[in-house]
Backbone bond lengths (Angstrom), bond angles and torsions (degrees), N, CA, C in turn:
res aa  C-N    CA-C-N  psi(-1)  N-CA   C-N-CA  omega(-1)  CA-C   N-CA-C  phi
1 Q - - - 1.453 - - 1.519 109.08 -
2 V 1.318 117.17 140.78 1.446 121.47 -176.94 1.527 109.72 -119.62
3 Q 1.315 116.48 141.42 1.464 122.58 174.78 1.532 108.36 -108.00
4 L 1.324 116.24 138.89 1.456 122.04 -175.31 1.524 110.62 -123.64
5 V 1.332 115.81 137.36 1.463 120.79 178.55 1.528 108.97 -133.24
6 E 1.326 116.14 120.63 1.458 121.29 179.01 1.527 110.43 -89.81
7 S 1.325 115.47 153.93 1.452 121.95 173.74 1.517 108.66 -155.15
8 G 1.330 115.52 167.13 1.455 120.14 175.00 1.508 115.43 103.58
9 G 1.330 117.11 -3.87 1.448 118.94 178.34 1.517 111.25 -70.74
10 G 1.339 115.62 170.99 1.447 119.74 178.94 1.508 111.67 166.38
11 L 1.327 114.88 -166.14 1.461 122.45 179.82 1.523 108.93 -104.53
12 V 1.324 116.17 130.67 1.457 121.25 -179.02 1.521 108.61 -142.90
13 Q 1.309 116.26 153.48 1.465 120.56 177.96 1.523 110.88 -82.17
14 T 1.316 115.73 159.53 1.459 121.10 175.73 1.529 109.79 -53.70
15 G 1.337 114.71 133.83 1.450 120.83 -178.01 1.510 114.25 90.70
16 G 1.312 116.62 -9.60 1.457 120.37 -178.72 1.518 113.23 -80.75
17 S 1.325 114.91 -175.45 1.464 121.29 -176.94 1.518 110.92 -132.23
18 L 1.305 115.07 152.41 1.455 123.16 171.96 1.520 108.09 -143.52
19 R 1.320 115.10 154.08 1.459 120.52 174.98 1.515 108.47 -124.56
20 L 1.309 115.80 115.86 1.450 120.95 177.31 1.527 109.64 -91.53
21 S 1.312 115.77 147.85 1.453 121.93 174.53 1.518 109.44 -123.82
22 C 1.315 114.99 151.85 1.462 121.84 176.51 1.521 106.60 -134.85
23 A 1.320 115.65 107.99 1.460 121.05 -178.72 1.513 109.79 -97.48
24 A 1.319 115.55 136.34 1.458 121.04 -177.42 1.515 111.20 -113.36
25 S 1.326 114.79 150.56 1.458 121.49 171.92 1.517 107.82 -140.58
26 G 1.328 115.13 151.65 1.453 119.11 -176.94 1.520 110.98 75.72
27 G 1.302 117.17 162.53 1.455 120.97 177.49 1.512 112.36 68.70
28 T 1.306 115.92 -177.79 1.462 122.37 176.77 1.517 106.89 -107.95
29 F 1.316 115.27 93.91 1.468 122.48 -170.62 1.520 111.72 -52.40
30 S 1.317 116.81 -43.76 1.458 120.68 -173.15 1.525 113.08 -66.97
31 R 1.316 117.67 -13.97 1.460 120.82 -178.91 1.531 112.70 -88.77
32 Y 1.332 117.68 -7.34 1.461 120.94 -175.91 1.523 111.92 -98.91
33 A 1.306 116.01 138.38 1.453 120.40 162.28 1.532 106.58 -75.20
34 L 1.313 116.22 148.30 1.461 120.60 -174.90 1.518 110.78 -128.08
35 G 1.308 115.23 150.63 1.453 118.52 179.69 1.510 112.74 -147.30
36 W 1.318 114.95 162.94 1.454 123.07 171.70 1.525 108.09 -118.15
37 F 1.306 114.65 135.31 1.461 122.68 173.34 1.528 107.12 -125.33
38 R 1.320 115.65 165.45 1.452 119.40 175.29 1.515 110.13 -143.74
39 Q 1.321 114.48 154.69 1.454 120.02 -179.83 1.514 109.52 -139.97
40 A 1.317 115.02 116.38 1.462 121.50 176.54 1.525 109.03 -89.49
41 P 1.325 118.16 157.66 1.468 120.68 -179.62 1.521 112.00 -55.58
42 G 1.321 115.82 129.62 1.449 121.10 177.68 1.515 114.95 76.98
43 K 1.323 116.78 5.25 1.464 119.88 -178.73 1.523 110.72 -121.02
44 A 1.314 114.58 161.70 1.460 119.85 177.91 1.525 110.24 -74.84
45 R 1.308 115.43 156.36 1.468 120.29 176.24 1.526 107.53 -67.70
46 E 1.334 115.77 133.54 1.450 119.45 -176.95 1.520 112.44 -124.09
47 F 1.307 115.23 148.71 1.461 122.63 178.37 1.523 110.05 -68.44
48 V 1.321 115.73 137.81 1.465 121.29 176.98 1.529 110.23 -112.29
49 V 1.337 116.14 -54.40 1.460 119.73 -175.75 1.522 109.37 -163.27
50 F 1.335 114.66 154.67 1.462 122.03 179.55 1.524 108.88 -135.34
51 I 1.344 116.01 148.67 1.452 121.36 173.87 1.514 108.57 -135.57
52 S 1.313 116.48 135.90 1.455 120.31 -179.23 1.520 110.62 -73.87
53 W 1.314 116.98 171.13 1.464 120.83 -172.07 1.503 112.90 -66.59
54 R 1.317 118.67 -25.64 1.455 120.90 176.93 1.528 112.35 -105.61
55 S 1.327 115.96 12.27 1.470 122.04 178.70 1.510 113.31 66.51
56 G 1.326 117.57 10.31 1.450 119.08 -178.31 1.504 114.02 -78.75
57 I 1.317 116.98 -20.93 1.455 121.34 -176.63 1.522 108.76 -127.86
58 T 1.321 115.39 130.85 1.458 120.80 172.87 1.517 108.64 -132.18
59 S 1.309 115.60 155.85 1.455 121.13 176.64 1.515 108.13 -146.56
60 Y 1.328 116.47 130.00 1.453 122.12 -176.51 1.524 110.74 -116.61
61 A 1.297 115.40 145.61 1.456 119.40 168.85 1.531 108.65 -65.42
62 D 1.311 116.77 146.17 1.470 120.53 -178.17 1.523 111.81 -57.03
63 S 1.316 116.20 -33.23 1.461 120.83 -175.60 1.524 113.41 -67.50
64 V 1.327 118.03 -17.21 1.467 120.32 -177.55 1.522 113.39 -118.99
65 K 1.313 117.74 -4.15 1.468 120.79 -179.24 1.520 110.86 -57.24
66 G 1.321 115.33 134.94 1.448 121.06 179.53 1.516 114.03 83.81
67 R 1.323 117.17 -10.10 1.469 120.47 -179.99 1.531 112.17 -116.17
68 F 1.314 116.85 -35.26 1.466 121.92 -177.98 1.523 109.58 -106.66
69 T 1.326 115.68 147.35 1.463 121.19 176.54 1.520 109.50 -136.03
70 I 1.311 115.45 126.00 1.465 121.39 177.84 1.523 109.31 -97.83
71 S 1.319 115.69 145.98 1.458 120.71 174.54 1.526 108.09 -152.95
72 R 1.307 115.18 164.87 1.452 119.74 178.10 1.516 109.72 -144.85
73 D 1.321 115.58 149.92 1.460 123.00 175.74 1.524 105.96 -124.39
74 N 1.313 115.48 99.36 1.464 118.70 -175.39 1.532 112.11 -65.93
75 A 1.316 117.29 -29.81 1.469 120.08 178.48 1.525 110.94 -66.32
76 K 1.322 116.48 -34.74 1.468 121.27 179.79 1.522 112.14 -93.56
77 K 1.328 116.78 -3.24 1.462 121.37 -178.34 1.530 110.78 54.82
78 T 1.286 115.42 45.12 1.456 120.43 -176.76 1.521 110.47 -137.70
79 M 1.328 114.62 142.85 1.460 121.77 174.84 1.522 107.65 -117.96
80 Y 1.314 116.02 151.32 1.456 120.96 -177.08 1.526 110.53 -129.38
81 L 1.310 114.44 153.02 1.455 120.61 171.49 1.514 107.53 -133.70
82 Q 1.321 115.86 107.60 1.457 121.08 175.60 1.517 107.82 -87.53
83 M 1.317 115.90 121.43 1.459 121.33 -176.73 1.525 108.77 -117.14
84 N 1.310 116.25 115.67 1.461 122.46 179.37 1.527 110.37 -115.53
85 S 1.312 115.51 164.63 1.474 121.30 178.24 1.523 111.12 49.53
86 L 1.296 116.07 48.47 1.459 120.74 -175.52 1.523 111.70 -66.57
87 K 1.329 113.73 146.26 1.462 122.20 -178.39 1.522 108.89 -121.98
88 P 1.316 117.58 158.00 1.477 119.11 177.52 1.523 112.80 -56.38
89 E 1.315 117.53 -31.90 1.468 120.03 179.60 1.527 113.24 -71.99
90 D 1.311 117.35 -6.35 1.465 120.76 173.50 1.534 111.45 -82.98
91 T 1.311 116.91 -7.16 1.462 120.84 179.85 1.525 110.62 -61.87
92 A 1.324 115.93 124.62 1.463 121.37 -176.72 1.523 109.11 -179.04
93 V 1.318 115.07 170.05 1.456 120.39 165.63 1.530 106.75 -86.81
94 Y 1.315 115.68 128.95 1.462 121.02 -177.92 1.526 109.27 -103.88
95 Y 1.326 114.80 131.14 1.454 121.89 -177.96 1.527 109.80 -118.38
96 C 1.311 116.54 138.71 1.456 119.22 168.77 1.525 108.21 -100.37
97 A 1.308 115.07 154.57 1.458 120.44 -175.42 1.519 109.76 -149.27
98 A 1.325 115.41 155.62 1.454 122.08 -179.71 1.523 109.86 -124.13
99 S 1.322 114.37 142.77 1.464 120.43 -176.79 1.524 110.10 -133.11
100 T 1.320 115.51 145.79 1.463 120.27 174.81 1.526 111.64 -88.57
101 E 1.308 117.57 -0.90 1.454 120.75 -179.62 1.535 110.69 -87.43
102 V 1.318 115.63 158.88 1.460 120.66 -177.59 1.531 110.44 -72.41
103 I 1.296 115.33 -45.51 1.462 121.88 178.00 1.530 106.94 -117.02
104 A 1.313 116.94 128.55 1.473 119.88 -173.51 1.526 109.71 -142.60
105 T 1.325 115.55 94.51 1.458 119.97 -179.97 1.518 112.84 -120.06
106 M 1.316 116.71 8.75 1.451 120.57 -178.75 1.524 110.14 -127.87
107 Y 1.322 114.72 152.61 1.459 120.91 -178.42 1.523 111.35 -52.06
108 R 1.327 116.59 -43.07 1.460 120.41 -174.24 1.532 113.20 -71.09
109 N 1.337 117.27 -11.18 1.464 120.29 177.58 1.524 112.51 -74.88
110 Y 1.325 117.36 -15.75 1.466 120.70 -168.12 1.512 113.19 -102.01
111 D 1.324 114.29 140.43 1.460 121.42 -175.28 1.523 112.84 -104.79
112 Y 1.327 116.89 -29.22 1.459 120.94 -173.83 1.526 109.16 -130.59
113 W 1.336 114.85 141.72 1.456 121.45 -175.89 1.519 110.99 -134.64
114 G 1.342 114.32 147.73 1.452 119.84 170.91 1.517 109.90 -85.07
115 Q 1.335 115.21 -178.42 1.459 120.27 -175.74 1.526 112.60 -88.91
116 G 1.315 117.07 -11.73 1.452 121.40 176.94 1.518 113.94 97.05
117 T 1.322 115.27 152.92 1.462 122.22 175.39 1.530 107.59 -136.76
118 Q 1.328 115.62 136.41 1.466 120.71 -174.60 1.521 110.63 -82.25
119 V 1.326 115.24 132.19 1.462 122.39 172.18 1.528 107.18 -120.07
120 T 1.317 116.04 124.45 1.458 121.05 179.27 1.520 108.75 -125.42
121 V 1.326 115.57 125.20 1.456 121.19 -179.99 1.526 107.53 -113.38
122 S 1.310 115.34 117.60 1.469 120.38 -178.53 1.521 110.47 -89.53
123 S 1.321 114.69 146.61 1.473 119.54 -178.91 1.518 111.06 -91.82
């Protein structure tokens, strides 16, 4: 079983950047596919990006392609989300999650979740 803790959220202006981190403990980190989801007020949690356990495969939601970059450091048991050119519609609580599946782009693919970190983009 793996525990996940997100950090790096905050308030940023439109066009700015933030880097989120997701630190893991327990489990065998390198064996999990990892993902980021987000949930805005009054909306369902939505998929943002996924990375396979060896970083060979990534998949991004269309809304963040070209602006967000996912990466992972298995030695540090940490995943990152570099977010550039942020827009007000990116405002949400961002969650990291871990999956035992090879490909994991849906909520139901994930077994473990962090508590979330707030990202607010002001216009």
